N, C-alpha and C positions, 0 to 999 in steps of 0.2 A: 505493500500502500503505501502510496507517495507518502509523502509530507506535508503537502497543502491537503491534501484530502481531509488532513486531519487533526489539525492545529491546536495542539496545545494535548498531542496523547503522547507524543516525545517531549520529554523534561530537557535536552539539550538544546534543544531549538525555539529562539523569544518568540513571542506570542504574537502577529500584529496588532499594531495601536487600532481602537475599535473607532469605526469611523463617526467623522467634527459634524456639530452640526450645522446645517448652511445657516438657519436662526442669526446663528453668533456669531461679530465681527471674528475677524482672526486675522488683522493684523492690528498696528496703531490708524494709519487714515480708514479704517475702518470705521475702528472703532467712534473715529473723530469724524463720519461722516455722518453714522448715524447719532450720535451725538446730535450733535448740527441737525439735521432735519427734525428731530422726531421736536428739541427746543424752538424750530422755526412754526413746523406746523401745531405746536401747541398757540402757538400766537394767531392762528385764522382759525381757530374754538368757537364755542361761544362764547364759557367764560371772558377773556376774552374781549373780543369782538361786542357783547353787549354791555359789559360795564368800562371801559377804555376807548376801541374806535369809533362807537356808537356815535359819530358826531356828524352836519351839517355842518357843520362851519369844524375849519375856515375850509373855501375851495380851491383846489389847483385847478388851472389852465377852463376855471368852471365843474369842473368835476366832485363831489362833494368829497368833505376827507377822507371817509371809510374804504371809498370805492379803491382809491390813492392809496392808502394803506394796505388794501389786503392785495391788490395788484403789486406795490411791491414786497410784500411777503412770498408770496408766490411766485414770483420771476424770480427772488434768492434763492428760494425752494427749486427750481428749476437748476439753478447755477449747484446748485451742494449736487444734482444728479450727475451735471455734468462736469460736474470736478471727480467727483466718484469712477466714473464711468471713461471720461482718462487717464485715473490713474488705474484702470483696468481691477477693483476693486469689483 
């Protein structure tokens, strides 16, 4: 019987590492991208949007503050995804 067919039976052979989860980032850049993305995404969620960003005045180029703020948050989120893609994460 080959050793690869029965790992762990032969004590002199090391066991292969168990497969790692793809939900947990493996690199430092992956952790930075994940924490940044989640923190920025929380800015677009209801507790922040209802209490902090829910303003009409001031306006920017005729648009209410709320829409401009959400546009900035979503643009930065897309920037984080592009950064992670370019890093090969």
